[in-house]
C-alpha positions as CSV (number, residue, x, y, z in Angstrom):
1,M,-5.6,-33.6,27.6
2,V,-4.7,-36.6,25.9
3,V,-7.6,-39.1,24.8
4,A,-6.3,-42.5,23.7
5,A,-7.2,-43.9,20.6
6,A,-9.7,-46.2,20.4
7,E,-7.7,-49.5,18.9
8,S,-5.3,-48.7,22.1
9,L,-8.5,-49.3,24.5
10,P,-9.3,-52.5,26.2
11,A,-12.5,-54.2,25.1
12,V,-15.7,-52.6,27.0
13,R,-16.4,-55.9,29.4
14,F,-18.6,-54.6,32.4
15,A,-21.8,-52.6,32.6
16,A,-21.6,-51.1,36.0
17,F,-25.3,-49.6,37.5
18,D,-26.5,-47.4,40.2
19,L,-29.6,-48.3,42.1
20,D,-31.7,-46.2,43.7
21,G,-33.2,-44.2,40.6
22,T,-31.9,-46.1,37.5
23,L,-32.0,-49.8,38.1
24,L,-34.9,-49.4,40.9
25,D,-38.0,-47.3,41.2
26,T,-38.9,-45.2,44.1
27,R,-40.4,-48.5,45.8
28,G,-37.0,-50.5,45.5
29,R,-38.5,-52.5,42.8
30,L,-36.4,-53.7,39.7
31,R,-38.0,-51.1,36.8
32,P,-39.9,-52.9,34.2
33,Q,-37.9,-55.4,32.0
34,L,-34.8,-54.7,33.4
35,A,-34.3,-58.3,34.3
36,D,-34.3,-59.5,30.8
37,R,-32.2,-56.4,29.9
38,L,-29.6,-57.6,32.7
39,A,-29.7,-61.2,31.4
40,E,-28.9,-59.9,27.8
41,L,-26.1,-58.1,28.7
42,A,-24.2,-61.0,30.7
43,A,-25.1,-63.0,27.6
44,S,-23.6,-60.3,25.3
45,G,-20.2,-60.3,27.0
46,L,-20.9,-57.5,29.0
47,A,-21.1,-58.5,32.9
48,P,-23.8,-56.3,34.8
49,L,-22.3,-55.4,38.1
50,V,-24.1,-52.9,40.9
51,V,-22.0,-49.9,42.3
52,S,-24.7,-48.2,45.1
53,G,-24.6,-45.8,48.1
54,R,-26.6,-48.3,50.1
55,A,-25.4,-50.2,53.2
56,V,-24.8,-54.1,53.0
57,R,-27.8,-54.7,54.9
58,S,-30.2,-52.6,52.8
59,F,-29.0,-54.5,49.6
60,R,-29.7,-57.7,50.9
61,E,-33.3,-56.9,51.5
62,L,-33.5,-56.1,48.1
63,P,-35.2,-58.8,45.8
64,L,-32.8,-57.7,42.9
65,A,-29.9,-59.2,45.7
66,R,-31.2,-62.7,44.7
67,L,-30.3,-62.2,41.1
68,P,-28.3,-65.5,39.9
69,S,-24.4,-64.6,39.3
70,S,-25.6,-65.4,35.2
71,V,-27.3,-62.2,35.2
72,L,-25.4,-59.9,37.8
73,E,-22.1,-60.2,39.3
74,D,-21.5,-62.0,42.3
75,E,-19.9,-59.1,43.9
76,V,-21.0,-55.8,44.5
77,L,-19.9,-52.3,45.7
78,L,-22.1,-50.6,48.1
79,G,-21.4,-47.7,50.4
80,D,-20.6,-45.7,47.8
81,G,-17.7,-48.1,46.7
82,A,-16.4,-48.4,50.0
83,V,-17.4,-52.2,50.5
84,V,-17.4,-54.8,48.5
85,L,-20.3,-57.9,49.2
86,R,-19.8,-61.5,47.7
87,R,-23.4,-62.3,47.3
88,S,-22.9,-66.1,47.0
89,T,-21.1,-66.3,50.8
90,G,-22.2,-63.0,52.0
91,Q,-18.7,-62.2,52.8
92,V,-17.8,-58.6,53.5
93,T,-14.7,-56.6,52.5
94,A,-13.9,-53.0,53.4
95,L,-12.0,-50.8,50.8
96,R,-12.2,-48.0,53.3
97,R,-12.6,-47.1,56.6
98,L,-13.5,-44.7,59.4
99,P,-11.5,-44.3,62.1
100,A,-13.3,-45.3,65.6
101,G,-12.8,-41.4,66.7
102,V,-15.4,-40.2,64.7
103,V,-17.9,-41.9,66.9
104,R,-16.4,-40.0,69.9
105,T,-16.3,-36.7,68.1
106,L,-20.2,-37.1,67.0
107,V,-21.0,-38.0,71.1
108,D,-19.2,-35.1,72.3
109,A,-21.0,-32.8,70.1
110,G,-24.3,-33.8,71.3
111,A,-25.5,-35.9,68.2
112,R,-27.7,-38.7,69.5
113,D,-29.3,-40.3,66.5
114,F,-27.2,-42.0,64.3
115,V,-27.3,-45.2,62.6
116,A,-23.5,-47.0,61.7
117,E,-22.5,-49.1,59.0
118,A,-19.9,-52.2,60.6
119,D,-19.2,-55.2,59.2
120,G,-22.4,-55.5,56.7
121,E,-24.6,-54.9,59.6
122,L,-26.6,-51.4,60.8
123,V,-26.7,-50.6,64.2
124,S,-28.3,-47.2,65.4
125,S,-27.6,-45.1,69.0
126,S,-31.6,-44.5,69.6
127,R,-34.9,-46.2,68.2
128,R,-35.4,-42.6,66.6
129,A,-32.8,-43.0,64.2
130,A,-33.6,-46.6,63.4
131,L,-37.2,-45.3,62.4
132,L,-35.9,-43.0,60.3
133,Y,-33.5,-44.6,58.6
134,T,-35.7,-47.4,57.6
135,R,-38.2,-45.4,56.6
136,M,-35.6,-43.3,54.5
137,Y,-34.4,-46.7,52.7
138,A,-38.0,-48.2,52.8
139,L,-36.3,-51.3,55.1
140,G,-38.2,-53.5,57.2
141,R,-37.5,-52.5,61.1
142,S,-35.4,-55.2,61.8
143,A,-33.0,-54.5,59.3
144,V,-31.3,-52.0,62.1
145,T,-30.5,-53.2,65.6
146,V,-30.9,-50.7,68.0
147,D,-27.8,-50.7,70.8
148,A,-26.8,-47.7,72.4
149,Q,-23.7,-48.8,74.0
150,S,-22.1,-51.1,71.1
151,A,-22.9,-48.8,68.0
152,P,-19.9,-46.8,68.7
153,A,-17.6,-49.5,69.1
154,R,-18.8,-52.3,66.4
155,G,-16.4,-53.8,63.6
156,E,-15.0,-52.0,60.8
157,L,-17.0,-48.4,60.2
158,T,-17.6,-47.9,56.7
159,G,-20.4,-45.1,57.3
160,I,-22.6,-43.4,59.3
161,T,-25.5,-41.5,59.4
162,V,-26.6,-38.2,61.2
163,F,-30.3,-37.1,61.9
164,D,-30.3,-33.8,63.3
165,A,-26.6,-33.2,62.6
166,P,-26.3,-29.1,63.0
167,E,-24.0,-27.3,60.4
168,D,-21.0,-26.5,62.7
169,L,-20.7,-30.5,63.3
170,A,-20.8,-31.2,59.2
171,R,-18.3,-28.6,59.1
172,R,-15.5,-29.9,61.6
173,L,-16.4,-33.7,60.4
174,A,-16.1,-32.1,57.0
175,V,-11.9,-31.4,57.5
176,R,-11.3,-35.4,57.9
177,H,-14.0,-37.3,56.3
178,D,-16.4,-37.0,53.4
179,T,-19.9,-35.7,54.4
180,D,-23.0,-35.3,52.3
181,R,-26.8,-34.3,53.0
182,I,-28.7,-37.1,52.1
183,G,-32.6,-38.0,51.8
184,P,-35.7,-36.5,52.8
185,F,-34.8,-35.7,56.7
186,A,-31.6,-34.0,55.3
187,A,-29.2,-36.5,57.2
188,L,-25.2,-36.4,57.7
189,L,-23.9,-39.0,55.9
190,I,-20.0,-39.8,56.9
191,R,-18.1,-41.7,54.8
192,P,-14.2,-42.3,54.7
193,R,-12.0,-39.9,53.1
194,G,-11.8,-40.4,49.5
195,T,-15.0,-42.4,49.2
196,C,-16.5,-42.5,45.7
197,K,-17.8,-45.1,43.2
198,A,-14.8,-44.4,40.6
199,S,-12.5,-45.1,43.2
200,G,-14.4,-48.2,44.7
201,L,-14.6,-49.8,41.2
202,A,-11.1,-49.1,40.1
203,A,-9.8,-50.5,43.4
204,H,-12.1,-53.7,43.3
205,L,-11.3,-54.3,39.9
206,A,-7.7,-53.7,40.4
207,N,-8.0,-56.2,43.2
208,R,-9.1,-58.9,40.8
209,A,-6.0,-60.7,38.7
210,G,-6.7,-60.0,35.1
211,R,-9.2,-57.5,35.3
212,P,-9.0,-54.1,33.5
213,G,-9.4,-50.5,34.6
214,L,-12.1,-48.2,34.2
215,D,-11.5,-47.7,30.5
216,A,-13.5,-51.4,30.4
217,V,-16.7,-50.0,32.0
218,T,-19.9,-48.3,30.8
219,A,-21.6,-46.7,34.0
220,F,-25.1,-45.7,34.1
221,G,-26.5,-43.4,37.2
222,D,-28.8,-40.6,38.2
223,A,-27.6,-38.4,40.7
224,F,-24.4,-36.5,42.4
225,N,-23.0,-39.3,43.6
226,D,-22.6,-41.2,40.2
227,A,-21.2,-38.2,38.6
228,C,-17.4,-39.0,39.4
229,L,-18.1,-42.8,38.2
230,L,-20.0,-41.8,34.8
231,A,-17.2,-39.1,34.0
232,S,-14.0,-41.7,35.0
233,C,-15.4,-44.7,33.1
234,R,-15.4,-45.5,29.0
235,L,-18.8,-44.5,28.7
236,G,-20.9,-42.6,30.9
237,V,-24.8,-42.6,30.6
238,A,-27.1,-40.6,32.7
239,V,-30.4,-42.3,32.7
240,E,-33.9,-40.4,32.3
241,G,-34.6,-38.2,34.9
242,A,-30.9,-37.6,35.9
243,D,-30.1,-34.5,38.2
244,E,-27.9,-31.5,36.6
245,A,-24.5,-32.9,38.3
246,C,-24.6,-36.5,37.0
247,A,-25.7,-35.2,33.5
248,R,-22.8,-32.8,33.2
249,S,-20.5,-35.4,33.8
250,A,-21.9,-38.0,31.3
251,H,-20.9,-38.6,28.0
252,I,-24.9,-39.0,26.8
253,C,-28.1,-38.4,28.5
254,L,-31.0,-40.4,27.8
255,D,-34.7,-39.2,27.2
256,Q,-36.1,-43.0,27.1
257,P,-36.5,-45.5,29.7
258,L,-33.1,-47.3,30.3
259,A,-34.9,-50.8,29.5
260,D,-35.1,-49.3,25.9
261,F,-31.9,-48.0,25.5
262,L,-30.4,-51.5,26.6
263,S,-32.4,-53.3,24.4
264,G,-29.4,-54.8,21.8
265,F,-26.8,-52.9,23.7
266,G,-23.1,-54.7,24.2
267,P,-19.5,-54.2,24.3
268,D,-19.3,-53.0,20.6
269,R,-22.2,-50.6,21.0
270,A,-20.6,-49.4,24.0
271,A,-17.4,-48.8,22.3
272,R,-18.6,-47.2,19.6
273,L,-20.6,-44.4,21.5
274,S,-17.8,-43.6,23.4
275,Q,-15.8,-43.1,20.7
276,A,-18.8,-41.0,19.1
277,A,-18.7,-38.9,22.6
278,V,-15.0,-38.3,21.8
279,S,-15.5,-37.2,18.4
280,R,-18.1,-34.8,19.7
281,G,-15.3,-33.3,22.1
282,I,-17.3,-34.8,25.2
283,S,-13.9,-36.6,26.7
284,R,-13.4,-38.7,29.6
285,R,-12.1,-37.8,32.8
286,S,-12.9,-34.1,32.0
287,G,-12.2,-32.4,35.6
288,V,-12.9,-35.5,37.5
289,T,-10.8,-38.3,38.7
290,P,-11.5,-40.6,41.3
291,C,-11.7,-38.8,43.0
292,S,-11.8,-35.3,42.9
293,G,-14.6,-34.5,45.0
294,A,-16.7,-33.0,41.8
295,H,-19.7,-35.3,42.7
296,R,-19.7,-32.9,45.8
297,R,-19.7,-29.6,43.9
298,P,-22.8,-27.7,42.6
299,A,-22.5,-28.3,38.7
300,P,-22.8,-25.5,36.9
301,K,-26.0,-24.5,34.9
302,G,-26.4,-25.7,31.4
303,T,-27.7,-28.1,29.2
304,H,-26.6,-31.7,28.1
305,P,-27.8,-33.0,24.6
306,P,-30.1,-36.1,24.9
307,Y,-29.1,-39.0,23.5
308,Q,-30.4,-40.0,19.8
309,D,-30.6,-43.3,19.2
310,Q,-29.3,-43.8,15.4
311,R,-30.4,-47.2,14.8
312,P,-33.0,-47.9,12.5
313,E,-36.6,-48.7,13.5
314,R,-37.8,-52.0,14.0
315,P,-40.3,-53.2,11.2
């Protein structure tokens, strides 16, 4: 594999962040000091943006969603990169969509409890599904509309979460769609084929005139669905406590709080760390491309050297 020379690469201009487990704690709150760090990143010329698996309605309920655009990019990628939300206007744009027939497949297979993501709203087929979904994401109950009749027919479907889905249904759906087991209830998440954070971010940047590709992005994450993004960007950083799949796809792994690592971080330091990783033989896109589905395969066992901060201690 040929790695581009450092001088031929664009400047690092974006910092892409996962939400849960990366920017947010287990209660959906921004981790200590990170609001200040995001503002410092923006001031340095490194624009912070969100790339999350959350649904639009779930994101809107977070306090972080109300941060000013001077601190956080106005447009956020949700649904693992299938949806773009413009925070200032509420406009929702689907980059990938599920065919309407997938709901009929669910109903015919006997699935009764599911939540559909459509046009930025959450619609459930039952009260039980709404309750489980809001518990899984720590949402208020009003975040999910219970409407068994219209749940299969609403707008552009970008994701469906199915509770108590049998394995034979998961196998049938996996032929034409992307599926994952998520959360404490092992719910089946169905996404459009090829959905991943890397492909979503690449498409989003390509759609904006004058915006560079993933070579201009530093990405931060903690979970399996962040793996392809970290591997595909200029610099991929697995935060403290990241799972195996994420850590194996990152250039560096943190053993310190994210806020500490981001202190003094900016475009120049991101470029230096990227080049240092290449020098150590940790190349970008090593077996993972947007989207090979590598984030859905178990990562091989092994260890990844933790990040060592080479900056001198402050007096």
